[in-house]
N, C-alpha and C positions, 0 to 999 in steps of 0.2 A: 733165512732171517734178513738178509739184506733186501730181497724182493718184498717181504712184509713191511719193512721199514719205510720203502719208496710208496707202497700203497697207502698207508696211513698218513704220509705226509703231504699228499696231494688233495684235491677237491673233486667230488664226484659231480656229475651234471646236475643231479638233484640238489646238491647243496648250493651250487652255483644259482640255479633258479630260485631257490628259496631266499637266497641272500638278496638278489635283484628285486624280489617281490617286496621283501622287507625294506629295502632302500626306496623303492617306490612309494610304499605306504608312508614312510617317514617324510619323503620329499613332499607328496600329497597333502599330508597335514600341515607341513610348514607353508605350503603355498596357499592353503585354504585359510589358516590364520593370517597370513600377510595380506590376501585378498579381503578378508573380512576387516582388517584394520584399515586398509584403503577405503574401502567403502564407507566405514564408520567416519573417517577423517573427511570424506566428500560431503557425507551427510551433515556433520557438525559444521563444516565450513558453509554450506548452503544455508543452514539455519542461522548461523551468525551473520551472514550477508542479509538474509530475510529480517532479522531483529534489528540490524542496524538501519535498514531502510525504513522500517516502521517507526523506530526511535526518532530518526530525522525528520520524518513526515509529521509526526505528532508534535515534535519541538517547533517545528516551522508554523504549524497551524496554531498552536497555543500562543507563540509570540505574535503571530500576526492578529488574532482575534483580541488580544489583551492590550492591543495599541492601535486599534482601528480609529480613525478620525471621524468627526461628525459628518453626516451627510451621506454615508454610504447607503446603497440599496440592495437588498438581498431578496432574491427570489429562487424558489426551488420547487421541484417536484410538479410544475406546470404542463409539461409535456409528457407524451407516452413513456412510461418508464420500462427500462429493460428488465427482464425477469430476474428477481433476486435483488433488485434495487428499488429506490425511491426517486429516481429520476436524477437530473443534472442540478447543480448548484451554480447559480449565476450572481456575482458580485460587481456592481457598478460603483466606480468612484474609489478614492482613497488610494494609498499605497499599494503596490501589487506584491502579492506573495510569491515565492518560488521563481525569483528573478535570477537567472544564471547568465544574463547578457545585459548590458547597460541599456539596449534599445527597449527592452521589456518594461523599463521604468516609465516609458511614454505611454504605455497601454491605458486605455480608458475603462476596460473592465476585465475580468478574469472569470473562466467557467471551468468547473471541474466536471467532467463527463464521464459517463461509464460506457464503454463500447466493447462489444463482442466481435472478436475476428471471426472471419468466415470459416466454417468447419470446426469452431472451438466451442466448448462447453463453458469456459470460464470468462469472466469480465476483466477489463483493464481500466484503472481509473487514470485519466490523462488530464493535464492542466492545460488550458488554452489562454493565451493572452491575446486580447481582442482590441481593435482600434476602430473608431467610428470614422467613416469616410468623411472627406471634407464636404462633398456634395450630396450627403446623405439625405434622402427624401423621406425616410422612415426612422424615427428615433431609436427603434429597435434594430437597425441594420448595423452590422459590425463585419469587420474583416479580421480574419485570424492572423496574427503575427507570427506565432509559433505554437507548437503542441509537443508536450513532452509526456510520456507515460511515467507515473510515479509510484503506482501499486499494480502489480500484475498477478495473474492467475487467481483472481478473487472469484468466490463462489457466490457472495452475496455483499451488498453494501447499502446502508440506509442512513439516511439523515433524519434527525428528529428535532424539532425546534419548539422551545419553551416560550410561552407568551405570558409575561407577568400580568396583563390585563385580564386575560382568561384563566390564569393560573392551571395551565394545562399543556400537553405536548401535541405537536401537529407533525404530520408527515410531509406537508408541503407548507410553503410560505409565499403568499401573494401580496407584493408591496401596494397594489391598488386597495387591498382590504386592511393591510397592517404595514403602514408606512414606516413605523419604528422597527428597527431591527430586533430579532428575538434577544432575550436575556441569555440563553443558553443554547448551544448547539451539541447534540449529542450524535456521535458516530459509531455505527456497528458494522463490522466487516468480518469476513472470514476467508481462508484460503483454501485452495485445493490441497489434498493429503495432509491437512492440519485440523485436528478436531476442535481447537480452541476457537472461541469466538472473542474477537477483540471488541472492546467497548471504551470509549473515551467521551468525556464532557468537557466543552470548552465554554468559557465565560467570554461573552462579547461585551468589551469594555465601553461601547457606545452608550451603554445604559446610564453611564455616569453624567452624561451631558444634562439630562433632564433634572438628575438631583443637584448638580451645580447651579443649574438656572434657578431651582426652586429654594436654594439656600438663602437665608436672610443675609442682607449685605451689612457689613460692619460700618 
């Protein structure tokens, strides 16, 4: 009777192995859930950072175009465009957007350019602040003061410009043919691993100048 009691009070090797397997399955499930939660957190954090950058970019653009002074010159899409884009956007004169350093306020022009890094399929939108050299022989000669990427991992980016005279949208804007800035600028872009297409329309407040000049004087 005593021997039988000792036998039933212990664990056989099979029981120990089964217990270890069960504990392993439980731990594996717990680790899987934890890893999934970590990956979800990283994905949500990346999405939050991306949305914040887009929001800041759009806000700065809207604030800039809704307060541009008279005399600015806009040109776009006049050079060879990168695949998935409609070329660069060049703005001469006026206050400078995306100024993160005081010296950039002294820039004469700003250019939004699309660049493709070597070996990469995506595009990056960079802002370049430009200064005309003192002894420049060509009015189109500028030196870059600074360059900063503002949107990265883009698969496409296109500008569209609305002419109130033609009542139509254009993919390029030549100041030699249209000296007055467009009334609206539409921006379309998309990111890698993001099925959404972002689209924003900006009103260029410079069009108020002609309305004010044409208004009857009191």
